[in-house]
C-alpha positions in Angstrom: 1.7 7.5 -2.4 0.5 10.9 -1.2 -2.5 9.7 0.9 -3.0 9.2 4.6 -2.4 11.2 7.7 1.3 10.4 7.9 3.0 13.7 7.5 6.6 12.6 7.3 9.5 14.9 7.4 9.1 15.7 11.1 5.9 17.6 10.7 4.3 18.6 14.0 1.1 16.9 15.1 -0.3 20.4 15.9 -0.4 21.0 12.1 -2.9 18.2 11.6 -6.5 19.0 10.8 -9.7 17.0 10.5 -11.4 17.1 7.1 -14.9 16.4 6.0 -17.0 16.1 2.8 -20.3 17.8 2.2 -22.0 14.9 0.4 -24.9 17.1 -0.7 -22.4 19.3 -2.7 -20.0 16.6 -3.9 -20.2 15.8 -7.6 -17.9 12.8 -7.5 -15.0 14.2 -9.6 -12.6 12.0 -7.5 -9.9 14.6 -7.1 -9.8 14.1 -3.4 -9.4 10.3 -3.7 -6.7 10.8 -6.3 -4.7 13.1 -4.1 -5.4 11.4 -0.7 -6.5 7.8 -1.3 -6.1 6.8 2.3 -8.4 9.6 3.5 -11.1 9.8 0.8 -13.1 7.1 -1.0 -15.7 7.4 -3.8 -18.8 5.3 -3.1 -19.1 2.7 -5.8 -22.9 3.1 -6.0 -23.4 6.8 -5.6 -20.1 8.1 -6.9 -20.0 10.5 -3.9 -16.9 11.0 -1.8 -16.7 10.1 1.9 -13.9 10.3 4.5 -12.5 7.0 5.6 -10.4 6.3 8.7 -9.5 9.1 11.1 -9.9 12.0 8.6 -6.7 13.7 9.6 -4.3 15.4 7.2 -1.5 17.9 7.5 -3.0 21.3 7.0 -1.1 22.0 3.7 -2.3 18.7 2.3 -5.9 19.4 3.4 -5.7 22.8 1.7 -4.4 21.2 -1.5 -7.3 18.7 -1.6 -9.8 21.5 -0.8 -8.3 23.6 -3.6 -8.6 20.8 -6.2 -12.2 19.9 -5.4 -14.3 21.3 -8.3 -17.5 21.5 -6.2 -15.8 22.8 -3.0 -17.3 20.0 -1.0 -14.2 19.4 1.2 -13.6 21.5 4.3 -11.4 21.6 7.4 -13.7 20.9 10.4 -11.3 21.2 13.2 -7.7 21.0 14.4 -6.7 17.5 15.2 -6.8 16.5 18.9 
């Protein structure tokens, strides 16, 4: 499983970022949920993605999800506390 905020491999907590979904832009392709199933969830009724849990990912994983989103609805909103 790729999902979740667990970074493994000794990654530094300073490299964690908070991600968000612009639900007005999301087209429900599901790439975010496929890559990070513990962080993103498609709503069963609307088909639009939402962030679940604490919304933190390692920066490189957040960038990967952002790059795979066809509608560019995912963004890094801040560095994790």
